[in-house]
N, C-alpha and C positions, 0 to 999 in steps of 0.2 A: 485501457488495459485493466483487467481485473486480476487481482492477486489474492492468494490465500497467504496471509502473513501470520504464520504461527497460529492458525485457527481463526483469524480475523479476516473478514472479506473487505478488501479495499479496492475502490475504483479510482484510477488515476487518469486524468486527461489534461490536455493543455487548454488554458483559458487566457487569452490576451498575453501570450508569451510567458506564462507562468504555469506551474503545475498545480492542479486542484486535486485534493484527495478527499474522497467520500468514504465513510463507513457504510457498509450495507448490512443491515440486520437480517436475522433469519426469516423475518416476514417480508423481506424485500424492500423495506423502507430505507432511504438513504439520508445521511446527515453529514455535514462538513466535519472532517477529522482534524480538529484544531491542534491535536498533538503530533501530527505528522506534517512537517513542513519540508518541502523538497526544493532545493535551489533551482532556479530557472535555467541555470547553465548546464544542468545534467541532461544527457541524451536519454532517449527511451531505453536504450540498451543498458544504461547504468542504473535504472530504477530498482531492479530486483536486488542488486548488491547493496545499494544505498538503504533501502527499506530494511533489508536483513540486518545491516549494521545498526541502524537506528532503533529497531525494535527487538534486538536479540534477547533481551531479558524476558521476553514472552515465550521463548522457545520451550518446548516440553517434549516428553517422550512421544506423546500422541501427535504433536505438531512441531517437528524439529527444523523445518525449513520454510523459506518463502518461495512460492511457486506461482507461475502464471496459470490462471484458470482460463481466461479468454484474452 
């Protein structure tokens, strides 16, 4: 799943029954997002709400929500 999290592109996928979160930069390079830890017990349907709650301080007029890109 790819999210636009208040202007930040995050790629979230399951790895060994845990969620792995990657930051994707403007040039397409990806790195582990160490500041975004998602409990393994959350379902895919809960990710947008959780990420929104976790990163809400980054909300701005230009990027007011977390939304699914892909």
